[in-house]
All heavy atoms as TSV, in Angstrom:
chain	resi	resn	atom	element	x	y	z
A	1	MET	N	N	54.831	40.637	-42.141
A	1	MET	CA	C	54.641	39.433	-41.344
A	1	MET	C	C	53.443	39.613	-40.400
A	1	MET	O	O	52.630	38.717	-40.273
A	1	MET	CB	C	55.914	39.169	-40.520
A	1	MET	CG	C	56.042	37.716	-40.083
A	1	MET	SD	S	56.316	36.638	-41.499
A	1	MET	CE	C	56.578	35.100	-40.642
A	2	GLY	N	N	53.366	40.777	-39.790
A	2	GLY	CA	C	52.273	41.056	-38.859
A	2	GLY	C	C	50.939	41.126	-39.566
A	2	GLY	O	O	49.919	40.735	-39.014
A	3	LEU	N	N	50.957	41.594	-40.818
A	3	LEU	CA	C	49.739	41.720	-41.619
A	3	LEU	C	C	49.212	40.350	-42.025
A	3	LEU	O	O	47.993	40.127	-42.021
A	3	LEU	CB	C	50.035	42.584	-42.868
A	3	LEU	CG	C	48.822	43.226	-43.532
A	3	LEU	CD1	C	48.272	44.345	-42.657
A	3	LEU	CD2	C	49.201	43.759	-44.897
A	4	ALA	N	N	50.121	39.408	-42.341
A	4	ALA	CA	C	49.736	38.056	-42.755
A	4	ALA	C	C	49.067	37.310	-41.604
A	4	ALA	O	O	48.048	36.637	-41.800
A	4	ALA	CB	C	50.961	37.299	-43.243
A	5	SER	N	N	49.616	37.412	-40.404
A	5	SER	CA	C	49.046	36.728	-39.240
A	5	SER	C	C	47.699	37.349	-38.858
A	5	SER	O	O	46.797	36.666	-38.404
A	5	SER	CB	C	50.014	36.787	-38.061
A	5	SER	OG	O	50.222	38.140	-37.682
A	6	LEU	N	N	47.578	38.644	-39.110
A	6	LEU	CA	C	46.319	39.341	-38.837
A	6	LEU	C	C	45.227	38.890	-39.815
A	6	LEU	O	O	44.070	38.761	-39.428
A	6	LEU	CB	C	46.532	40.859	-38.944
A	6	LEU	CG	C	45.397	41.727	-38.393
A	6	LEU	CD1	C	45.398	41.696	-36.861
A	6	LEU	CD2	C	45.554	43.152	-38.876
A	7	GLY	N	N	45.624	38.623	-41.053
A	7	GLY	CA	C	44.673	38.176	-42.075
A	7	GLY	C	C	44.238	36.749	-41.860
A	7	GLY	O	O	43.152	36.340	-42.274
A	8	LEU	N	N	45.074	35.946	-41.207
A	8	LEU	CA	C	44.790	34.525	-41.007
A	8	LEU	C	C	43.928	34.280	-39.770
A	8	LEU	O	O	43.129	33.358	-39.765
A	8	LEU	CB	C	46.124	33.765	-40.877
A	8	LEU	CG	C	46.109	32.309	-41.332
A	8	LEU	CD1	C	45.770	32.219	-42.822
A	8	LEU	CD2	C	47.474	31.680	-41.081
A	9	ALA	N	N	44.058	35.123	-38.755
A	9	ALA	CA	C	43.349	34.942	-37.479
A	9	ALA	C	C	41.818	34.913	-37.630
A	9	ALA	O	O	41.188	33.992	-37.111
A	9	ALA	CB	C	43.779	36.002	-36.491
A	10	PRO	N	N	41.209	35.878	-38.338
A	10	PRO	CA	C	39.743	35.825	-38.478
A	10	PRO	C	C	39.280	34.580	-39.222
A	10	PRO	O	O	38.232	34.026	-38.915
A	10	PRO	CB	C	39.405	37.083	-39.284
A	10	PRO	CG	C	40.581	37.957	-39.145
A	10	PRO	CD	C	41.745	37.046	-38.985
A	11	LEU	N	N	40.092	34.120	-40.186
A	11	LEU	CA	C	39.761	32.931	-40.974
A	11	LEU	C	C	39.717	31.695	-40.078
A	11	LEU	O	O	38.766	30.908	-40.148
A	11	LEU	CB	C	40.804	32.750	-42.088
A	11	LEU	CG	C	40.418	31.795	-43.214
A	11	LEU	CD1	C	39.352	32.427	-44.101
A	11	LEU	CD2	C	41.651	31.439	-44.024
A	12	ILE	N	N	40.720	31.560	-39.208
A	12	ILE	CA	C	40.780	30.434	-38.265
A	12	ILE	C	C	39.588	30.499	-37.313
A	12	ILE	O	O	38.938	29.484	-37.050
A	12	ILE	CB	C	42.129	30.449	-37.498
A	12	ILE	CG1	C	43.279	30.152	-38.457
A	12	ILE	CG2	C	42.119	29.453	-36.347
A	12	ILE	CD1	C	44.657	30.429	-37.884
A	13	LEU	N	N	39.252	31.697	-36.863
A	13	LEU	CA	C	38.125	31.911	-35.964
A	13	LEU	C	C	36.813	31.491	-36.627
A	13	LEU	O	O	35.994	30.801	-36.016
A	13	LEU	CB	C	38.073	33.391	-35.548
A	13	LEU	CG	C	37.305	33.689	-34.265
A	13	LEU	CD1	C	38.054	33.159	-33.062
A	13	LEU	CD2	C	37.096	35.187	-34.133
A	14	ILE	N	N	36.653	31.888	-37.907
A	14	ILE	CA	C	35.450	31.534	-38.682
A	14	ILE	C	C	35.346	30.020	-38.824
A	14	ILE	O	O	34.273	29.447	-38.606
A	14	ILE	CB	C	35.465	32.250	-40.061
A	14	ILE	CG1	C	35.223	33.756	-39.864
A	14	ILE	CG2	C	34.398	31.664	-40.990
A	14	ILE	CD1	C	35.550	34.597	-41.087
A	15	VAL	N	N	36.476	29.368	-39.138
A	15	VAL	CA	C	36.498	27.900	-39.287
A	15	VAL	C	C	36.106	27.231	-37.977
A	15	VAL	O	O	35.279	26.313	-37.965
A	15	VAL	CB	C	37.893	27.415	-39.778
A	15	VAL	CG1	C	38.006	25.901	-39.674
A	15	VAL	CG2	C	38.151	27.881	-41.201
A	16	ILE	N	N	36.650	27.697	-36.858
A	16	ILE	CA	C	36.337	27.141	-35.532
A	16	ILE	C	C	34.843	27.295	-35.236
A	16	ILE	O	O	34.187	26.345	-34.812
A	16	ILE	CB	C	37.210	27.803	-34.433
A	16	ILE	CG1	C	38.666	27.351	-34.590
A	16	ILE	CG2	C	36.688	27.477	-33.038
A	16	ILE	CD1	C	39.658	28.138	-33.741
A	17	VAL	N	N	34.298	28.486	-35.522
A	17	VAL	CA	C	32.866	28.752	-35.286
A	17	VAL	C	C	32.013	27.808	-36.136
A	17	VAL	O	O	31.062	27.215	-35.624
A	17	VAL	CB	C	32.527	30.240	-35.567
A	17	VAL	CG1	C	31.023	30.458	-35.624
A	17	VAL	CG2	C	33.155	31.128	-34.511
A	18	ILE	N	N	32.377	27.643	-37.411
A	18	ILE	CA	C	31.630	26.760	-38.326
A	18	ILE	C	C	31.658	25.319	-37.808
A	18	ILE	O	O	30.625	24.655	-37.762
A	18	ILE	CB	C	32.184	26.870	-39.772
A	18	ILE	CG1	C	31.799	28.225	-40.376
A	18	ILE	CG2	C	31.650	25.737	-40.647
A	18	ILE	CD1	C	32.507	28.543	-41.677
A	19	VAL	N	N	32.839	24.857	-37.380
A	19	VAL	CA	C	32.982	23.492	-36.849
A	19	VAL	C	C	32.109	23.308	-35.608
A	19	VAL	O	O	31.391	22.302	-35.486
A	19	VAL	CB	C	34.471	23.173	-36.546
A	19	VAL	CG1	C	34.610	21.885	-35.730
A	19	VAL	CG2	C	35.268	23.052	-37.839
A	20	ILE	N	N	32.112	24.283	-34.698
A	20	ILE	CA	C	31.296	24.216	-33.473
A	20	ILE	C	C	29.810	24.165	-33.832
A	20	ILE	O	O	29.061	23.357	-33.285
A	20	ILE	CB	C	31.628	25.403	-32.527
A	20	ILE	CG1	C	33.025	25.213	-31.938
A	20	ILE	CG2	C	30.578	25.529	-31.418
A	20	ILE	CD1	C	33.561	26.433	-31.205
A	21	VAL	N	N	29.399	25.015	-34.784
A	21	VAL	CA	C	27.991	25.047	-35.211
A	21	VAL	C	C	27.589	23.694	-35.805
A	21	VAL	O	O	26.536	23.151	-35.456
A	21	VAL	CB	C	27.746	26.209	-36.214
A	21	VAL	CG1	C	26.401	26.072	-36.908
A	21	VAL	CG2	C	27.843	27.546	-35.503
A	22	ILE	N	N	28.429	23.128	-36.682
A	22	ILE	CA	C	28.143	21.835	-37.316
A	22	ILE	C	C	28.035	20.741	-36.258
A	22	ILE	O	O	27.091	19.940	-36.282
A	22	ILE	CB	C	29.215	21.497	-38.391
A	22	ILE	CG1	C	29.040	22.417	-39.612
A	22	ILE	CG2	C	29.123	20.036	-38.821
A	22	ILE	CD1	C	30.189	22.358	-40.602
A	23	LEU	N	N	28.970	20.729	-35.310
A	23	LEU	CA	C	28.942	19.722	-34.232
A	23	LEU	C	C	27.683	19.853	-33.389
A	23	LEU	O	O	27.049	18.856	-33.057
A	23	LEU	CB	C	30.191	19.852	-33.349
A	23	LEU	CG	C	31.482	19.280	-33.937
A	23	LEU	CD1	C	32.654	19.587	-33.019
A	23	LEU	CD2	C	31.387	17.780	-34.152
A	24	THR	N	N	27.309	21.093	-33.062
A	24	THR	CA	C	26.099	21.341	-32.274
A	24	THR	C	C	24.867	20.837	-33.009
A	24	THR	O	O	24.027	20.158	-32.419
A	24	THR	CB	C	25.962	22.849	-31.959
A	24	THR	OG1	O	27.198	23.316	-31.423
A	24	THR	CG2	C	24.844	23.114	-30.978
A	25	ILE	N	N	24.771	21.138	-34.310
A	25	ILE	CA	C	23.632	20.694	-35.123
A	25	ILE	C	C	23.577	19.166	-35.154
A	25	ILE	O	O	22.506	18.580	-34.984
A	25	ILE	CB	C	23.710	21.293	-36.552
A	25	ILE	CG1	C	23.410	22.802	-36.495
A	25	ILE	CG2	C	22.726	20.601	-37.496
A	25	ILE	CD1	C	23.727	23.545	-37.779
A	26	ARG	N	N	24.742	18.516	-35.312
A	26	ARG	CA	C	24.793	17.049	-35.356
A	26	ARG	C	C	24.341	16.454	-34.034
A	26	ARG	O	O	23.587	15.479	-34.014
A	26	ARG	CB	C	26.217	16.567	-35.682
A	26	ARG	CG	C	26.616	16.898	-37.084
A	26	ARG	CD	C	27.077	15.781	-37.990
A	26	ARG	NE	N	27.107	14.445	-37.504
A	26	ARG	CZ	C	28.094	13.593	-37.741
A	26	ARG	NH1	N	29.172	13.999	-38.376
A	26	ARG	NH2	N	28.004	12.361	-37.345
A	27	ILE	N	N	24.768	17.048	-32.924
A	27	ILE	CA	C	24.374	16.564	-31.590
A	27	ILE	C	C	22.862	16.713	-31.411
A	27	ILE	O	O	22.193	15.786	-30.965
A	27	ILE	CB	C	25.158	17.302	-30.475
A	27	ILE	CG1	C	26.632	16.866	-30.502
A	27	ILE	CG2	C	24.547	17.039	-29.097
A	27	ILE	CD1	C	27.567	17.752	-29.702
A	28	ILE	N	N	22.317	17.876	-31.814
A	28	ILE	CA	C	20.872	18.130	-31.699
A	28	ILE	C	C	20.093	17.126	-32.543
A	28	ILE	O	O	19.119	16.535	-32.084
A	28	ILE	CB	C	20.546	19.598	-32.085
A	28	ILE	CG1	C	21.081	20.555	-31.010
A	28	ILE	CG2	C	19.044	19.794	-32.283
A	28	ILE	CD1	C	21.099	22.011	-31.438
A	29	LEU	N	N	20.548	16.908	-33.789
A	29	LEU	CA	C	19.871	15.962	-34.686
A	29	LEU	C	C	19.906	14.544	-34.128
A	29	LEU	O	O	18.897	13.845	-34.162
A	29	LEU	CB	C	20.522	15.993	-36.078
A	29	LEU	CG	C	20.156	17.192	-36.958
A	29	LEU	CD1	C	20.949	17.169	-38.247
A	29	LEU	CD2	C	18.673	17.215	-37.275
A	30	THR	N	N	21.054	14.145	-33.583
A	30	THR	CA	C	21.187	12.813	-32.981
A	30	THR	C	C	20.243	12.675	-31.799
A	30	THR	O	O	19.543	11.669	-31.682
A	30	THR	CB	C	22.648	12.564	-32.537
A	30	THR	OG1	O	23.506	12.857	-33.642
A	30	THR	CG2	C	22.856	11.137	-32.099
A	31	THR	N	N	20.181	13.696	-30.962
A	31	THR	CA	C	19.284	13.691	-29.798
A	31	THR	C	C	17.836	13.567	-30.245
A	31	THR	O	O	17.077	12.767	-29.696
A	31	THR	CB	C	19.488	14.970	-28.959
A	31	THR	OG1	O	20.880	15.148	-28.720
A	31	THR	CG2	C	18.745	14.894	-27.648
A	32	ILE	N	N	17.449	14.346	-31.275
A	32	ILE	CA	C	16.076	14.305	-31.811
A	32	ILE	C	C	15.769	12.904	-32.330
A	32	ILE	O	O	14.706	12.348	-32.040
A	32	ILE	CB	C	15.881	15.382	-32.906
A	32	ILE	CG1	C	15.863	16.785	-32.278
A	32	ILE	CG2	C	14.586	15.139	-33.698
A	32	ILE	CD1	C	15.951	17.917	-33.288
A	33	THR	N	N	16.716	12.314	-33.071
A	33	THR	CA	C	16.529	10.970	-33.636
A	33	THR	C	C	16.327	9.952	-32.527
A	33	THR	O	O	15.389	9.153	-32.581
A	33	THR	CB	C	17.736	10.588	-34.511
A	33	THR	OG1	O	17.972	11.628	-35.455
A	33	THR	CG2	C	17.498	9.285	-35.237
A	34	ILE	N	N	17.198	9.981	-31.500
A	34	ILE	CA	C	17.104	9.040	-30.369
A	34	ILE	C	C	15.774	9.215	-29.642
A	34	ILE	O	O	15.084	8.230	-29.364
A	34	ILE	CB	C	18.308	9.216	-29.412
A	34	ILE	CG1	C	19.604	8.747	-30.100
A	34	ILE	CG2	C	18.083	8.443	-28.102
A	34	ILE	CD1	C	20.873	9.176	-29.393
A	35	THR	N	N	15.379	10.460	-29.408
A	35	THR	CA	C	14.108	10.754	-28.734
A	35	THR	C	C	12.941	10.214	-29.544
A	35	THR	O	O	12.021	9.608	-28.988
A	35	THR	CB	C	13.957	12.278	-28.510
A	35	THR	OG1	O	15.150	12.776	-27.911
A	35	THR	CG2	C	12.763	12.596	-27.633
A	36	THR	N	N	12.982	10.417	-30.870
A	36	THR	CA	C	11.916	9.940	-31.761
A	36	THR	C	C	11.821	8.424	-31.705
A	36	THR	O	O	10.714	7.881	-31.607
A	36	THR	CB	C	12.172	10.400	-33.211
A	36	THR	OG1	O	12.402	11.816	-33.210
A	36	THR	CG2	C	11.001	10.084	-34.116
A	37	ILE	N	N	12.970	7.732	-31.739
A	37	ILE	CA	C	12.985	6.262	-31.690
A	37	ILE	C	C	12.372	5.777	-30.379
A	37	ILE	O	O	11.499	4.906	-30.382
A	37	ILE	CB	C	14.425	5.728	-31.880
A	37	ILE	CG1	C	14.888	5.954	-33.328
A	37	ILE	CG2	C	14.511	4.239	-31.511
A	37	ILE	CD1	C	16.371	5.760	-33.554
A	38	ILE	N	N	12.788	6.387	-29.260
A	38	ILE	CA	C	12.259	6.015	-27.941
A	38	ILE	C	C	10.760	6.280	-27.878
A	38	ILE	O	O	9.982	5.432	-27.431
A	38	ILE	CB	C	13.020	6.764	-26.811
A	38	ILE	CG1	C	14.456	6.246	-26.724
A	38	ILE	CG2	C	12.305	6.600	-25.462
A	38	ILE	CD1	C	15.371	7.093	-25.868
A	39	PHE	N	N	10.332	7.450	-28.402
A	39	PHE	CA	C	8.911	7.830	-28.399
A	39	PHE	C	C	8.086	6.835	-29.221
A	39	PHE	O	O	7.033	6.393	-28.773
A	39	PHE	CB	C	8.747	9.251	-28.940
A	39	PHE	CG	C	7.323	9.730	-28.982
A	39	PHE	CD1	C	6.644	10.047	-27.821
A	39	PHE	CD2	C	6.659	9.844	-30.190
A	39	PHE	CE1	C	5.335	10.480	-27.849
A	39	PHE	CE2	C	5.344	10.276	-30.227
A	39	PHE	CZ	C	4.683	10.592	-29.059
A	40	ASN	N	N	8.582	6.475	-30.432
A	40	ASN	CA	C	7.870	5.521	-31.288
A	40	ASN	C	C	7.759	4.168	-30.621
A	40	ASN	O	O	6.706	3.533	-30.678
A	40	ASN	CB	C	8.598	5.371	-32.638
A	40	ASN	CG	C	8.350	6.562	-33.541
A	40	ASN	OD1	O	7.445	7.351	-33.318
A	40	ASN	ND2	N	9.158	6.689	-34.569
A	41	PHE	N	N	8.853	3.730	-29.985
A	41	PHE	CA	C	8.876	2.443	-29.288
A	41	PHE	C	C	7.851	2.430	-28.160
A	41	PHE	O	O	7.062	1.494	-28.041
A	41	PHE	CB	C	10.285	2.176	-28.746
A	41	PHE	CG	C	10.476	0.793	-28.200
A	41	PHE	CD1	C	10.444	-0.312	-29.035
A	41	PHE	CD2	C	10.676	0.604	-26.844
A	41	PHE	CE1	C	10.616	-1.588	-28.526
A	41	PHE	CE2	C	10.853	-0.672	-26.330
A	41	PHE	CZ	C	10.818	-1.771	-27.168
A	42	THR	N	N	7.832	3.507	-27.363
A	42	THR	CA	C	6.884	3.634	-26.248
A	42	THR	C	C	5.451	3.646	-26.775
A	42	THR	O	O	4.582	2.966	-26.233
A	42	THR	CB	C	7.169	4.917	-25.444
A	42	THR	OG1	O	8.570	4.982	-25.155
A	42	THR	CG2	C	6.389	4.958	-24.157
A	43	LEU	N	N	5.231	4.405	-27.851
A	43	LEU	CA	C	3.909	4.509	-28.468
A	43	LEU	C	C	3.438	3.140	-28.955
A	43	LEU	O	O	2.274	2.773	-28.737
A	43	LEU	CB	C	3.958	5.502	-29.631
A	43	LEU	CG	C	2.675	6.238	-29.964
A	43	LEU	CD1	C	2.334	7.247	-28.870
A	43	LEU	CD2	C	2.831	6.966	-31.286
A	44	GLN	N	N	4.354	2.382	-29.574
A	44	GLN	CA	C	4.039	1.043	-30.071
A	44	GLN	C	C	3.620	0.136	-28.921
A	44	GLN	O	O	2.628	-0.587	-29.037
A	44	GLN	CB	C	5.263	0.446	-30.767
A	44	GLN	CG	C	5.008	0.130	-32.212
A	44	GLN	CD	C	6.265	-0.326	-32.921
A	44	GLN	OE1	O	7.347	-0.296	-32.368
A	44	GLN	NE2	N	6.128	-0.743	-34.141
A	45	ILE	N	N	4.368	0.181	-27.822
A	45	ILE	CA	C	4.067	-0.639	-26.640
A	45	ILE	C	C	2.687	-0.267	-26.094
A	45	ILE	O	O	1.870	-1.154	-25.814
A	45	ILE	CB	C	5.164	-0.485	-25.561
A	45	ILE	CG1	C	6.450	-1.193	-26.020
A	45	ILE	CG2	C	4.695	-1.058	-24.218
A	45	ILE	CD1	C	7.643	-0.927	-25.140
A	46	ILE	N	N	2.404	1.040	-25.997
A	46	ILE	CA	C	1.100	1.514	-25.481
A	46	ILE	C	C	-0.038	1.023	-26.386
A	46	ILE	O	O	-1.035	0.493	-25.905
A	46	ILE	CB	C	1.098	3.062	-25.349
A	46	ILE	CG1	C	2.027	3.495	-24.205
A	46	ILE	CG2	C	-0.321	3.590	-25.123
A	46	ILE	CD1	C	2.354	4.976	-24.195
A	47	ILE	N	N	0.142	1.163	-27.704
A	47	ILE	CA	C	-0.893	0.751	-28.669
A	47	ILE	C	C	-1.114	-0.764	-28.577
A	47	ILE	O	O	-2.262	-1.215	-28.494
A	47	ILE	CB	C	-0.508	1.189	-30.111
A	47	ILE	CG1	C	-0.630	2.713	-30.245
A	47	ILE	CG2	C	-1.396	0.499	-31.142
A	47	ILE	CD1	C	0.018	3.275	-31.494
A	48	LEU	N	N	-0.026	-1.536	-28.558
A	48	LEU	CA	C	-0.135	-3.001	-28.473
A	48	LEU	C	C	-0.816	-3.432	-27.184
A	48	LEU	O	O	-1.694	-4.297	-27.209
A	48	LEU	CB	C	1.260	-3.637	-28.569
A	48	LEU	CG	C	1.850	-3.743	-29.967
A	48	LEU	CD1	C	3.289	-4.224	-29.904
A	48	LEU	CD2	C	1.046	-4.669	-30.853
A	49	THR	N	N	-0.449	-2.810	-26.066
A	49	THR	CA	C	-1.057	-3.132	-24.775
A	49	THR	C	C	-2.546	-2.811	-24.792
A	49	THR	O	O	-3.365	-3.635	-24.361
A	49	THR	CB	C	-0.352	-2.343	-23.643
A	49	THR	OG1	O	1.065	-2.541	-23.763
A	49	THR	CG2	C	-0.810	-2.817	-22.282
A	50	THR	N	N	-2.896	-1.646	-25.324
A	50	THR	CA	C	-4.304	-1.231	-25.411
A	50	THR	C	C	-5.097	-2.217	-26.259
A	50	THR	O	O	-6.186	-2.648	-25.866
A	50	THR	CB	C	-4.407	0.189	-26.010
A	50	THR	OG1	O	-3.523	1.052	-25.305
A	50	THR	CG2	C	-5.825	0.717	-25.926
A	51	ILE	N	N	-4.540	-2.603	-27.414
A	51	ILE	CA	C	-5.214	-3.563	-28.307
A	51	ILE	C	C	-5.394	-4.898	-27.597
A	51	ILE	O	O	-6.488	-5.481	-27.632
A	51	ILE	CB	C	-4.425	-3.721	-29.636
A	51	ILE	CG1	C	-4.555	-2.455	-30.490
A	51	ILE	CG2	C	-4.912	-4.940	-30.427
A	51	ILE	CD1	C	-3.604	-2.410	-31.675
A	52	THR	N	N	-4.360	-5.355	-26.911
A	52	THR	CA	C	-4.420	-6.638	-26.191
A	52	THR	C	C	-5.489	-6.595	-25.104
A	52	THR	O	O	-6.327	-7.507	-25.023
A	52	THR	CB	C	-3.044	-6.966	-25.575
A	52	THR	OG1	O	-2.042	-6.861	-26.595
A	52	THR	CG2	C	-3.017	-8.357	-24.984
A	53	ILE	N	N	-5.481	-5.543	-24.296
A	53	ILE	CA	C	-6.463	-5.402	-23.205
A	53	ILE	C	C	-7.881	-5.353	-23.779
A	53	ILE	O	O	-8.775	-6.040	-23.293
A	53	ILE	CB	C	-6.140	-4.157	-22.341
A	53	ILE	CG1	C	-4.855	-4.401	-21.537
A	53	ILE	CG2	C	-7.312	-3.822	-21.407
A	53	ILE	CD1	C	-4.273	-3.151	-20.900
A	54	THR	N	N	-8.057	-4.569	-24.846
A	54	THR	CA	C	-9.374	-4.446	-25.487
A	54	THR	C	C	-9.837	-5.800	-26.008
A	54	THR	O	O	-10.994	-6.181	-25.816
A	54	THR	CB	C	-9.312	-3.427	-26.641
A	54	THR	OG1	O	-8.704	-2.222	-26.167
A	54	THR	CG2	C	-10.695	-3.118	-27.187
A	55	THR	N	N	-8.932	-6.536	-26.641
A	55	THR	CA	C	-9.258	-7.869	-27.172
A	55	THR	C	C	-9.662	-8.808	-26.055
A	55	THR	O	O	-10.666	-9.528	-26.164
A	55	THR	CB	C	-8.053	-8.451	-27.952
A	55	THR	OG1	O	-7.604	-7.478	-28.890
A	55	THR	CG2	C	-8.412	-9.729	-28.665
A	56	ILE	N	N	-8.905	-8.802	-24.951
A	56	ILE	CA	C	-9.205	-9.668	-23.798
A	56	ILE	C	C	-10.589	-9.325	-23.236
A	56	ILE	O	O	-11.416	-10.220	-23.026
A	56	ILE	CB	C	-8.103	-9.542	-22.710
A	56	ILE	CG1	C	-6.801	-10.199	-23.205
A	56	ILE	CG2	C	-8.559	-10.181	-21.394
A	56	ILE	CD1	C	-5.576	-9.863	-22.379
A	57	ILE	N	N	-10.874	-8.032	-23.056
A	57	ILE	CA	C	-12.175	-7.582	-22.523
A	57	ILE	C	C	-13.296	-7.987	-23.486
A	57	ILE	O	O	-14.324	-8.522	-23.072
A	57	ILE	CB	C	-12.158	-6.050	-22.269
A	57	ILE	CG1	C	-11.239	-5.715	-21.089
A	57	ILE	CG2	C	-13.574	-5.521	-22.016
A	57	ILE	CD1	C	-10.922	-4.240	-20.929
A	58	PHE	N	N	-13.059	-7.795	-24.779
A	58	PHE	CA	C	-14.060	-8.131	-25.800
A	58	PHE	C	C	-14.351	-9.626	-25.794
A	58	PHE	O	O	-15.517	-10.033	-25.823
A	58	PHE	CB	C	-13.568	-7.677	-27.183
A	58	PHE	CG	C	-14.557	-7.908	-28.291
A	58	PHE	CD1	C	-15.714	-7.153	-28.383
A	58	PHE	CD2	C	-14.311	-8.889	-29.244
A	58	PHE	CE1	C	-16.627	-7.375	-29.413
A	58	PHE	CE2	C	-15.222	-9.111	-30.265
A	58	PHE	CZ	C	-16.376	-8.364	-30.352
A	59	ASN	N	N	-13.295	-10.450	-25.746
A	59	ASN	CA	C	-13.465	-11.917	-25.717
A	59	ASN	C	C	-14.207	-12.349	-24.462
A	59	ASN	O	O	-15.090	-13.215	-24.521
A	59	ASN	CB	C	-12.097	-12.623	-25.784
A	59	ASN	CG	C	-11.503	-12.561	-27.181
A	59	ASN	OD1	O	-12.195	-12.323	-28.156
A	59	ASN	ND2	N	-10.204	-12.790	-27.253
A	60	PHE	N	N	-13.857	-11.744	-23.343
A	60	PHE	CA	C	-14.492	-12.047	-22.066
A	60	PHE	C	C	-15.983	-11.709	-22.130
A	60	PHE	O	O	-16.832	-12.507	-21.721
A	60	PHE	CB	C	-13.802	-11.270	-20.943
A	60	PHE	CG	C	-14.221	-11.679	-19.567
A	60	PHE	CD1	C	-13.892	-12.924	-19.061
A	60	PHE	CD2	C	-14.953	-10.805	-18.766
A	60	PHE	CE1	C	-14.277	-13.304	-17.778
A	60	PHE	CE2	C	-15.341	-11.182	-17.494
A	60	PHE	CZ	C	-15.009	-12.433	-16.996
A	61	THR	N	N	-16.293	-10.532	-22.694
A	61	THR	CA	C	-17.684	-10.095	-22.847
A	61	THR	C	C	-18.430	-11.055	-23.761
A	61	THR	O	O	-19.575	-11.439	-23.479
A	61	THR	CB	C	-17.742	-8.661	-23.424
A	61	THR	OG1	O	-16.839	-7.842	-22.702
A	61	THR	CG2	C	-19.125	-8.074	-23.329
A	62	LEU	N	N	-17.793	-11.484	-24.843
A	62	LEU	CA	C	-18.403	-12.434	-25.780
A	62	LEU	C	C	-18.703	-13.757	-25.083
A	62	LEU	O	O	-19.775	-14.329	-25.282
A	62	LEU	CB	C	-17.454	-12.687	-26.959
A	62	LEU	CG	C	-17.673	-11.848	-28.227
A	62	LEU	CD1	C	-16.668	-12.225	-29.291
A	62	LEU	CD2	C	-19.066	-12.037	-28.777
A	63	GLN	N	N	-17.768	-14.228	-24.260
A	63	GLN	CA	C	-17.960	-15.483	-23.526
A	63	GLN	C	C	-19.138	-15.371	-22.573
A	63	GLN	O	O	-19.968	-16.277	-22.510
A	63	GLN	CB	C	-16.693	-15.839	-22.728
A	63	GLN	CG	C	-15.659	-16.549	-23.571
A	63	GLN	CD	C	-14.435	-16.950	-22.759
A	63	GLN	OE1	O	-14.103	-16.298	-21.786
A	63	GLN	NE2	N	-13.786	-18.022	-23.156
A	64	ILE	N	N	-19.244	-14.245	-21.880
A	64	ILE	CA	C	-20.368	-14.017	-20.947
A	64	ILE	C	C	-21.675	-14.029	-21.725
A	64	ILE	O	O	-22.656	-14.647	-21.304
A	64	ILE	CB	C	-20.162	-12.688	-20.176
A	64	ILE	CG1	C	-19.018	-12.843	-19.160
A	64	ILE	CG2	C	-21.469	-12.285	-19.456
A	64	ILE	CD1	C	-18.586	-11.556	-18.509
A	65	GLU	N	N	-21.691	-13.385	-22.910
A	65	GLU	CA	C	-22.896	-13.331	-23.751
A	65	GLU	C	C	-23.310	-14.719	-24.202
A	65	GLU	O	O	-24.499	-15.034	-24.232
A	65	GLU	CB	C	-22.640	-12.442	-24.983
A	65	GLU	CG	C	-22.613	-10.953	-24.675
A	65	GLU	CD	C	-23.943	-10.366	-24.280
A	65	GLU	OE1	O	-24.981	-10.821	-24.797
A	65	GLU	OE2	O	-23.956	-9.449	-23.450
A	66	SER	N	N	-22.327	-15.554	-24.560
A	66	SER	CA	C	-22.635	-16.904	-25.052
A	66	SER	C	C	-23.070	-17.838	-23.919
A	66	SER	O	O	-23.851	-18.753	-24.121
A	66	SER	CB	C	-21.428	-17.488	-25.777
A	66	SER	OG	O	-20.339	-17.605	-24.889
A	67	VAL	N	N	-22.566	-17.568	-22.687
A	67	VAL	CA	C	-22.922	-18.415	-21.532
A	67	VAL	C	C	-24.325	-18.073	-21.031
A	67	VAL	O	O	-25.101	-18.945	-20.699
A	67	VAL	CB	C	-21.859	-18.239	-20.407
A	67	VAL	CG1	C	-22.392	-18.831	-19.094
A	67	VAL	CG2	C	-20.559	-18.903	-20.795
A	68	ARG	N	N	-24.661	-16.786	-21.033
A	68	ARG	CA	C	-25.941	-16.314	-20.502
A	68	ARG	C	C	-27.094	-16.842	-21.392
A	68	ARG	O	O	-27.027	-16.747	-22.623
A	68	ARG	CB	C	-25.978	-14.790	-20.513
A	68	ARG	CG	C	-27.065	-14.262	-19.564
A	68	ARG	CD	C	-27.244	-12.781	-19.573
A	68	ARG	NE	N	-26.027	-12.021	-19.785
A	68	ARG	CZ	C	-26.011	-10.815	-20.350
A	68	ARG	NH1	N	-27.119	-10.265	-20.780
A	68	ARG	NH2	N	-24.884	-10.172	-20.512
A	69	PRO	N	N	-28.095	-17.447	-20.775
A	69	PRO	CA	C	-29.208	-17.982	-21.587
A	69	PRO	C	C	-30.019	-16.866	-22.225
A	69	PRO	O	O	-30.304	-15.847	-21.603
A	69	PRO	CB	C	-30.057	-18.750	-20.557
A	69	PRO	CG	C	-29.693	-18.134	-19.251
A	69	PRO	CD	C	-28.279	-17.645	-19.354
A	70	SER	N	N	-30.379	-17.064	-23.483
A	70	SER	CA	C	-31.161	-16.046	-24.210
A	70	SER	C	C	-32.641	-16.379	-24.105
A	70	SER	O	O	-33.041	-17.532	-24.254
A	70	SER	CB	C	-30.719	-16.014	-25.684
A	70	SER	OG	O	-30.797	-17.302	-26.234
A	71	PHE	N	N	-33.411	-15.356	-23.836
A	71	PHE	CA	C	-34.858	-15.562	-23.666
A	71	PHE	C	C	-35.602	-15.162	-24.925
A	71	PHE	O	O	-35.274	-14.184	-25.570
A	71	PHE	CB	C	-35.370	-14.732	-22.469
A	71	PHE	CG	C	-34.799	-15.224	-21.162
A	71	PHE	CD1	C	-33.825	-14.485	-20.491
A	71	PHE	CD2	C	-35.224	-16.438	-20.612
A	71	PHE	CE1	C	-33.306	-14.944	-19.284
A	71	PHE	CE2	C	-34.713	-16.893	-19.408
A	71	PHE	CZ	C	-33.753	-16.138	-18.746
């Protein structure tokens, strides 16, 4: 009886360790995914804002060029 419980204990320990490792990996992967989504969203906003500002400046410059008399 004592031998059977001794043989089962390391197995239960191994299973617990494997479950903890799997859960940790899943948490890390989820965190990485969420961070990537937030980073991409922020990057998209920055790119769109930059494009918009550049377009506004370019249009403004074009308007000044068209208003200014050419010699």
